[in-house]
C-alpha positions in Angstrom: 222.3 136.1 54.2 224.2 139.2 55.3 221.4 140.2 57.7 221.2 136.7 59.1 224.9 136.7 59.8 224.3 138.8 62.9 221.9 136.2 64.2 224.1 133.0 64.4 221.2 130.7 65.6 218.9 131.9 62.9 221.6 131.5 60.3 222.3 127.9 61.2 218.5 127.1 61.1 218.3 128.8 57.7 221.2 126.6 56.4 219.5 123.5 57.6 216.3 124.5 55.9 218.1 125.1 52.6 219.9 121.7 52.9 216.6 119.9 53.6 214.9 121.7 50.7 217.8 120.7 48.4 217.4 117.0 49.4 213.7 117.2 48.7 214.3 118.7 45.3 216.9 115.9 44.6 214.3 113.3 45.5 211.8 114.9 43.2 214.3 114.9 40.4 215.0 111.2 40.8 211.2 110.6 40.6 211.0 112.6 37.4 213.9 110.6 36.0 212.0 107.4 36.6 213.6 106.5 39.9 211.3 104.4 42.0 210.6 105.7 45.6 209.0 103.4 48.1 205.8 104.4 50.0 207.8 104.7 53.2 210.3 107.1 51.6 207.4 109.2 50.2 205.9 109.4 53.7 209.2 110.4 55.2 209.6 113.2 52.6 206.1 114.5 53.4 206.8 114.5 57.1 210.0 116.4 56.5 208.3 119.0 54.4 205.7 119.6 57.2 208.5 120.0 59.8 210.3 122.5 57.6 207.2 124.5 57.2 206.5 124.4 60.9 210.0 125.6 61.7 209.8 128.4 59.2 206.7 129.7 61.0 208.8 131.3 63.7 207.5 133.8 66.3 207.4 137.4 65.0 207.4 136.2 61.4 205.0 138.1 59.2 201.7 138.6 61.1 202.8 136.7 64.1 203.4 138.8 67.2 205.1 136.4 69.5 203.9 133.8 72.0 203.6 135.9 75.2 200.8 138.2 76.1 200.6 139.8 79.6 197.4 138.9 81.4 195.6 142.1 82.4 194.3 142.7 85.9 190.6 142.7 86.3 188.4 144.0 89.1 186.6 141.7 91.4 183.8 142.4 93.8 185.2 145.5 95.4 183.2 145.1 98.6 184.3 141.6 99.2 187.9 142.6 98.5 187.9 145.5 101.0 188.4 144.1 104.5 188.8 147.5 106.0 185.4 148.7 104.7 183.7 145.5 106.0 185.4 145.8 109.4 184.5 149.5 109.8 180.9 148.9 109.1 180.7 145.9 111.4 182.3 147.9 114.3 180.1 151.0 113.9 176.7 149.9 112.5 174.0 148.3 114.7 174.0 144.5 113.9 170.7 144.5 112.0 171.7 147.6 110.0 175.1 146.0 109.3 173.5 142.8 108.0 171.2 144.7 105.5 173.9 147.2 104.4 176.5 144.5 103.9 174.1 142.4 101.8 173.3 145.5 99.7 177.0 146.4 99.2 177.9 142.9 98.2 175.1 142.8 95.7 176.1 146.2 94.4 179.8 145.2 94.3 178.8 142.5 91.8 176.9 144.9 89.7 179.8 147.3 89.6 182.0 144.4 88.4 179.6 142.9 85.9 177.9 145.9 84.4 178.9 149.4 85.7 182.6 149.2 85.1 182.3 148.6 81.4 179.8 151.5 81.1 182.2 153.8 82.9 184.9 152.9 80.3 182.5 153.7 77.5 181.9 157.1 79.0 185.6 157.7 79.0 186.0 156.6 75.4 182.9 158.6 74.2 183.0 162.1 75.6 180.2 164.6 75.2 180.0 166.9 72.3 178.1 170.1 71.5 175.7 170.5 68.5 174.9 174.2 68.5 172.8 174.3 65.3 170.6 171.8 63.5 170.7 171.1 59.8 168.5 174.1 59.0 170.4 176.6 61.0 168.3 176.7 64.1 170.1 177.2 67.4 169.6 174.0 69.4 172.6 173.9 71.8 172.3 170.1 72.1 174.8 168.4 74.4 175.2 164.9 73.0 176.2 162.3 75.5 176.7 158.5 75.0 174.2 155.8 75.9 176.5 154.7 78.8 176.2 158.1 80.4 172.5 158.0 80.1 172.5 154.5 81.6 174.6 155.8 84.5 171.8 158.2 85.4 169.2 155.4 85.4 171.5 153.2 87.6 172.0 156.0 90.0 168.3 156.2 90.5 167.8 152.5 90.7 170.5 152.1 93.4 169.2 155.2 95.3 172.7 156.8 95.3 171.0 160.1 96.3 167.8 158.8 97.7 169.5 156.7 100.3 170.8 159.7 102.2 167.3 161.4 102.4 165.0 158.4 103.0 167.0 157.8 106.3 165.7 154.3 106.7 168.8 153.7 108.9 168.6 157.0 110.7 172.1 158.6 111.0 173.7 155.6 109.4 172.0 156.3 106.1 174.8 158.7 105.2 177.5 156.1 106.0 175.6 153.6 103.8 175.4 156.1 100.9 179.0 157.1 101.2 180.1 153.4 101.2 178.1 152.8 98.1 179.5 155.8 96.3 183.0 154.7 97.4 182.4 151.4 95.5 180.8 153.1 92.6 183.1 156.1 91.9 186.1 154.5 90.1 183.8 152.7 87.7 181.2 155.5 87.2 182.8 157.3 84.3 182.7 160.4 86.4 179.0 160.3 86.8 179.8 161.0 90.5 180.2 164.6 89.4 176.6 165.3 88.7 175.6 163.2 91.7 177.7 165.4 94.0 175.9 168.5 92.8 172.6 166.7 92.9 173.2 165.7 96.5 174.3 169.3 97.3 171.2 170.8 95.7 168.9 168.4 97.6 170.6 169.3 100.8 170.1 173.1 100.1 166.4 172.5 99.3 165.9 170.4 102.4 167.6 173.0 104.6 165.7 176.0 103.1 162.4 174.2 103.0 160.9 172.5 99.9 158.0 174.8 99.1 156.5 175.8 95.8 158.6 174.8 92.8 161.3 173.4 95.2 158.9 170.6 96.3 158.8 169.2 92.8 162.6 169.6 92.4 163.3 167.8 95.6 161.1 164.9 94.8 162.9 164.5 91.4 166.4 164.8 92.9 165.7 162.1 95.5 163.7 159.7 93.3 164.5 156.1 92.8 162.5 156.0 89.6 164.8 156.4 86.5 162.0 158.1 84.6 161.6 160.8 87.3 165.1 161.2 88.6 166.8 164.6 88.0 170.4 165.7 88.3 171.4 169.2 89.2 174.1 171.5 88.1 176.0 174.2 90.1 176.5 177.4 88.2 178.7 179.6 90.5 182.0 180.3 88.6 182.2 183.4 86.4 185.0 185.0 84.5 186.5 186.9 87.5 187.0 183.7 89.5 185.7 180.6 91.2 186.2 180.6 94.9 185.8 184.4 95.2 182.1 184.4 94.4 181.6 187.6 96.3 184.0 189.5 94.1 183.6 187.6 90.9 179.8 187.3 90.4 178.4 189.7 87.8 175.2 188.0 86.9 172.1 190.1 87.7 168.5 189.2 88.4 165.5 191.3 87.6 162.2 190.6 89.4 159.1 190.0 87.3 155.5 190.8 88.1 154.7 187.1 88.8 157.5 187.0 91.5 159.9 185.1 89.3 163.2 186.6 88.0 165.1 186.7 84.7 168.9 186.4 84.9 171.5 188.0 82.7 175.1 187.0 83.0 177.9 184.7 81.8 178.8 181.5 83.6 182.4 180.6 82.9 182.4 177.0 84.3 179.3 175.0 84.6 179.8 171.3 85.4 177.4 168.6 84.2 175.7 171.1 82.0 173.3 168.3 80.7 171.6 168.3 84.1 167.8 169.0 84.5 168.1 171.9 86.9 170.7 174.1 88.6 171.3 176.4 91.5 173.1 179.7 90.8 174.0 183.0 92.3 173.1 186.4 91.1 172.7 190.1 92.2 169.2 191.5 92.4 168.7 194.8 90.5 166.8 197.2 92.7 164.2 199.8 91.7 166.9 202.3 90.9 168.7 199.8 88.6 171.5 199.3 91.1 173.0 196.1 92.6 174.9 195.6 95.9 178.4 194.4 95.6 180.2 191.9 97.8 178.6 188.8 99.4 175.7 190.7 100.8 174.5 191.4 97.3 174.2 187.7 96.3 171.1 185.7 96.3 170.5 182.0 95.5 168.3 181.0 92.5 166.8 177.8 91.2 166.4 177.2 87.5 165.0 174.5 85.4 167.5 173.9 82.6 165.3 171.9 80.2 161.7 171.7 79.1 159.6 168.5 79.1 161.2 167.5 75.7 164.7 167.9 77.1 165.5 171.0 75.1 167.5 173.9 76.8 165.1 176.5 78.1 164.8 180.0 76.6 167.4 182.4 77.8 170.2 179.8 78.1 172.9 179.6 75.4 175.7 177.1 75.5 178.8 178.9 74.1 181.2 176.0 74.1 182.2 172.8 76.0 185.4 173.1 78.0 188.6 171.2 76.9 190.0 169.8 80.2 193.0 167.9 81.3 190.7 165.2 82.8 187.1 164.6 83.7 186.4 164.7 79.9 183.4 162.4 80.5 181.5 165.2 82.1 180.0 168.0 79.9 181.4 171.3 81.3 180.3 174.4 79.5 180.4 178.2 79.2 176.9 179.6 79.3 175.3 182.9 78.4 172.2 183.7 80.5 170.1 186.1 78.5 166.7 186.4 80.2 166.7 182.9 81.7 163.7 182.3 84.1 164.6 181.6 87.7 163.2 181.4 91.2 164.8 183.1 94.2 165.1 180.5 97.0 167.2 182.3 99.6 166.5 185.4 101.5 167.7 188.4 99.5 171.4 188.8 100.0 171.8 185.5 101.8 173.0 183.5 98.8 176.5 182.7 100.0 175.2 181.6 103.4 172.6 179.4 101.8 175.1 177.3 99.8 177.2 176.5 102.9 175.4 173.1 103.3 175.9 172.4 99.6 179.7 172.9 100.0 179.8 170.5 102.9 178.1 167.8 100.7 180.1 168.4 97.5 183.4 168.5 99.4 182.6 165.2 101.1 181.8 163.8 97.6 185.3 165.0 96.5 186.8 163.0 99.4 184.8 160.0 98.3 186.3 160.2 94.8 189.8 160.7 96.1 189.7 157.7 98.5 187.9 155.5 96.1 190.4 156.2 93.3 193.3 155.3 95.6 191.6 152.1 96.6 190.9 151.0 93.0 194.5 151.7 91.8 195.9 149.8 94.7 193.6 146.8 94.2 194.5 146.7 90.5 198.2 147.0 91.3 198.2 144.2 93.8 196.3 142.0 91.3 198.8 142.8 88.6 201.7 142.0 90.9 200.5 138.4 91.0 200.4 138.1 87.2 203.4 140.1 86.1 206.7 138.1 86.2 210.0 140.0 86.1 213.5 138.8 86.8 212.3 135.3 87.3 209.5 135.7 89.7 206.1 137.6 90.2 206.7 141.2 91.1 204.8 140.7 94.3 207.7 138.6 95.5 210.1 141.5 95.1 210.3 143.1 98.6 210.8 146.6 97.3 207.7 146.5 95.1 205.6 145.2 97.9 207.0 147.8 100.3 206.0 150.5 97.8 202.4 149.2 97.7 202.3 148.9 101.5 203.2 152.6 101.7 200.3 153.4 99.3 198.1 151.2 101.4 198.8 153.1 104.6 197.8 156.4 102.9 194.6 154.9 101.5 193.5 153.3 104.7 194.0 156.5 106.7 192.1 158.5 104.1 189.3 156.0 104.2 188.8 156.4 107.9 188.8 160.1 107.6 186.1 159.9 104.9 183.9 157.7 107.0 184.3 159.9 110.1 183.0 162.9 108.1 180.1 160.8 106.8 179.3 159.6 110.3 179.3 163.2 111.6 177.2 164.4 108.7 174.6 161.7 109.4 174.4 162.7 113.0 173.9 166.4 112.1 171.2 165.5 109.5 169.2 163.5 112.1 169.5 166.1 114.9 171.6 163.7 116.9 174.9 165.6 116.7 176.4 167.1 119.9 177.9 170.6 119.7 181.3 169.0 119.5 180.2 166.8 116.6 178.9 169.9 114.7 182.1 171.8 115.3 184.2 168.9 114.3 182.3 168.4 111.0 182.8 172.1 110.2 186.5 171.7 110.7 187.1 168.3 109.2 185.2 168.8 106.0 187.7 171.2 104.4 190.6 169.4 106.1 189.6 166.0 104.6 188.9 167.5 101.2 192.3 169.3 100.8 194.4 166.4 102.3 192.8 163.5 100.5 193.0 165.4 97.2 196.8 165.6 97.6 197.1 162.0 98.8 195.1 160.8 95.8 197.4 162.4 93.2 200.5 161.0 94.9 199.2 157.5 95.4 197.7 157.2 91.9 200.9 158.4 90.3 202.8 155.8 92.3 200.2 153.3 91.4 200.7 153.9 87.7 204.4 153.0 88.2 203.3 149.6 89.5 202.2 148.8 85.9 205.4 150.0 84.3 204.9 151.3 80.7 201.3 150.0 80.7 200.4 152.5 83.4 201.3 155.3 81.0 199.1 154.0 78.1 195.7 155.5 77.6 194.1 152.3 76.2 194.8 150.4 79.5 192.4 152.8 81.3 195.0 153.7 84.0 196.2 157.0 82.6 192.8 158.5 82.8 192.6 157.9 86.6 195.6 160.2 87.1 194.3 162.8 84.8 190.9 162.8 86.5 192.6 162.9 90.0 194.0 166.4 89.3 190.6 168.0 89.6 190.3 166.8 93.2 192.7 169.5 94.4 191.0 172.2 92.4 187.2 171.7 92.3 185.3 173.1 95.3 188.4 175.0 96.5 192.1 174.6 95.9 194.3 173.5 98.7 195.2 177.1 99.7 191.5 178.2 99.6 190.5 175.4 101.8 193.4 176.0 104.2 192.2 179.5 104.6 188.7 178.2 105.1 190.0 176.1 108.0 191.4 179.3 109.6 188.0 181.0 109.0 186.3 178.3 110.9 188.6 178.9 113.9 187.9 182.6 113.8 184.1 182.4 113.3 183.7 179.8 116.1 186.1 181.7 118.4 188.3 178.6 118.6 185.5 176.2 119.5 186.2 174.0 116.4 189.8 173.5 117.5 188.8 172.7 121.0 186.5 170.1 119.6 189.3 168.7 117.6 191.6 168.3 120.6 188.8 166.7 122.7 187.8 164.2 120.0 191.3 163.2 119.2 192.1 162.5 122.9 188.9 160.5 123.2 189.9 158.2 120.3 193.2 157.5 122.0 191.8 156.2 125.2 191.2 152.6 124.2 194.4 152.4 122.2 196.5 153.6 125.1 195.7 150.4 127.0 197.1 148.1 124.2 200.8 147.5 124.4 201.4 147.3 120.7 199.9 150.7 120.2 201.3 152.6 123.2 204.3 154.1 121.4 202.0 155.3 118.5 199.6 156.8 121.0 202.5 158.7 122.6 203.5 160.0 119.2 200.0 161.4 118.6 199.9 162.9 122.1 203.2 164.6 121.5 202.0 166.0 118.2 198.8 167.4 119.9 201.0 169.0 122.5 203.2 170.6 119.9 200.2 171.8 118.0 198.8 173.4 121.1 202.0 175.2 121.7 202.1 176.4 118.1 198.6 177.9 118.3 199.5 179.8 121.5 202.7 181.2 119.9 200.9 182.0 116.6 198.1 183.8 118.4 200.4 186.5 119.5 202.0 187.0 116.2 199.1 188.3 114.1 197.2 187.2 111.0 200.2 187.1 108.6 201.8 184.2 110.6 198.6 182.1 110.5 198.0 182.8 106.8 201.5 181.6 106.0 201.0 178.6 108.2 197.6 177.8 106.9 198.5 174.9 104.6 200.9 173.2 107.1 198.4 173.8 109.9 195.6 171.9 107.9 198.1 169.1 107.0 198.9 168.8 110.7 195.2 168.5 111.6 194.7 165.8 109.0 197.7 163.7 110.1 197.0 163.9 113.8 193.3 163.2 113.5 193.8 160.4 110.9 196.3 158.8 113.3 193.8 158.9 116.1 191.2 157.3 113.9 193.6 154.5 112.9 194.5 153.9 116.5 190.9 153.8 117.5 190.2 151.3 114.8 193.2 149.1 115.6 192.2 149.0 119.3 188.8 147.4 118.5 188.4 143.8 119.9 189.5 141.2 117.3 191.3 143.8 115.1 193.8 142.0 112.8 197.5 142.8 112.9 197.2 144.7 109.7 195.1 147.4 111.4 197.7 147.7 114.2 200.5 147.8 111.6 198.7 150.5 109.6 198.4 152.7 112.7 202.0 152.2 113.6 203.2 153.1 110.1 201.0 156.2 109.9 202.3 157.6 113.2 206.0 157.3 112.1 205.7 160.3 109.8 206.0 164.0 110.8 202.6 164.5 112.5 203.0 168.2 113.2 204.8 169.8 110.2 203.4 173.3 111.3 205.5 173.2 114.4 208.7 172.2 112.5 208.2 174.9 109.9 207.4 177.6 112.4 210.5 176.8 114.4 212.5 177.1 111.2 211.2 180.7 110.7 209.1 179.9 107.6 206.1 182.0 108.8 207.9 185.3 109.7 207.3 188.4 107.6 211.0 188.3 106.6 210.4 184.8 105.2 207.3 186.1 103.3 209.4 188.9 101.8 212.1 186.5 100.8 209.6 184.1 99.3 208.5 186.9 96.9 212.1 187.8 96.0 212.9 184.1 95.5 209.9 183.3 93.3 210.2 186.4 91.1 214.0 186.5 90.8 214.7 187.7 87.3 211.1 188.5 86.6 210.4 192.0 85.2 207.6 192.4 87.7 210.0 193.3 90.6 212.0 195.5 88.3 209.0 197.7 87.6 208.9 196.7 83.9 205.3 195.4 83.9 
């Protein structure tokens, strides 16, 4: 009674129940005393007892958990729900190609919804594990993956997720078809897109170098649509000294054998998708004097089969441990000891780094696919949830601030999507020998730009997207938290933001400025049609102003030396991404029949600071004095600057 006193309503109900029970007991006592109760009175008493029991069964009593349960958002056919993807393909693909590709993507969208998405969730809930020894003490180094992971490999072959790009049944548009399919697949794949990225990269390297000898077999497996023949490939480049600096960090050595093969000795610190069938790796060839050449000139590229016909790890490869990672836990990533592993040299001696350039283009574009696809999926789920979640008396979609937040996310995702498809289009042209010199220069520049910028976008948009679900966005069992954890790898794998920003500068230097000239020319071309549409005129002017400021910056920076450009590298890359994405959005919005949403997206994108490198340079952020102050600022109070370490 004391506890009920703080709940007046419950207390009154309790008193009524006690009174009713007392009356019932009184009636029973009359009966026992011989009092006669009519049939109608007996029925009334029974009805009263049932009502009392029903009232006592209140929400939250005992095992009851209440009457409200939030309806969870579910994915639909992601192709049919993506108007931008459909419009892009219809604008760019030849009519017959569009019809066939659209039908395939609609069918595949249904398969993602009905089958693949649940498999991806199983991959997340059942991560790989390493069994190093069998019950009798034998070293087996067996990486155990779940059945869903194995099924993903079969589906990848059935759907031609790699084969599509190399069969080229749609000529240069085959890459666009493949990328669109991966874009639908990635968020539901349980991170199987990771081995697919490296498989695609390996196939590209082999195609570029020529598929002779053992490579002919490897290429046929990598590009097969037969699940029983399909191979995935690893990529074993990172060693203890570092990842991106392969020239300074590679210690693995290769010794040539009498049959022309090599045996490798070294330690690979980070090998992704270690359950793959084959891999490409770098090593230094030991010469007749037992010496190796340091630097990038000493590196050659090698092909290795990882497993035998029974699926066992080949001799000379020992799995030391699986990595414990923040995200991408679905993917087996391991430290490996190479102790006499058999390999085939597939590059010219000392040309290993140059030979993996095409691989980097492919894997970085795959990184962009995952970034853009993750943004799209989170937004789609958030907008579905906004129609189901009621707060403060109405669905949260009807709260203007919530919808405004999702609109800002949408602008970022749509811009990133067009940047992705532009790189896919350019890659398709290059692979079919249809690319102009400008196209080739533009692909070289945009690949690192797109990779670094969309990686940053993805983390921000996905983080914002989790807020759209409130506390449920923070819960692991909803499947939302893993999206953010997995997204962090997008800014790290295949080059961090700074490494890629410096790669952008390297492309300028190696091409003697040709890639930047191609950028200016292509951007201006994309503005031509939009400049004749009144609703887009002001946005076109903003892009042109940004191009002018960028041109002025490059002239000023050219006279200030390398330090200025290195300090400006990140902002410079961001500027390229924002300007070119704005031009793509304007070009898309200027197409005949474009909806108002495309025009609105372009307008919203162009309202941001399109040329941050100019603003920061004018503020003195790239001077040597600023660099010195940065060091003092970051290490203030640290014993490093005091000479104590």
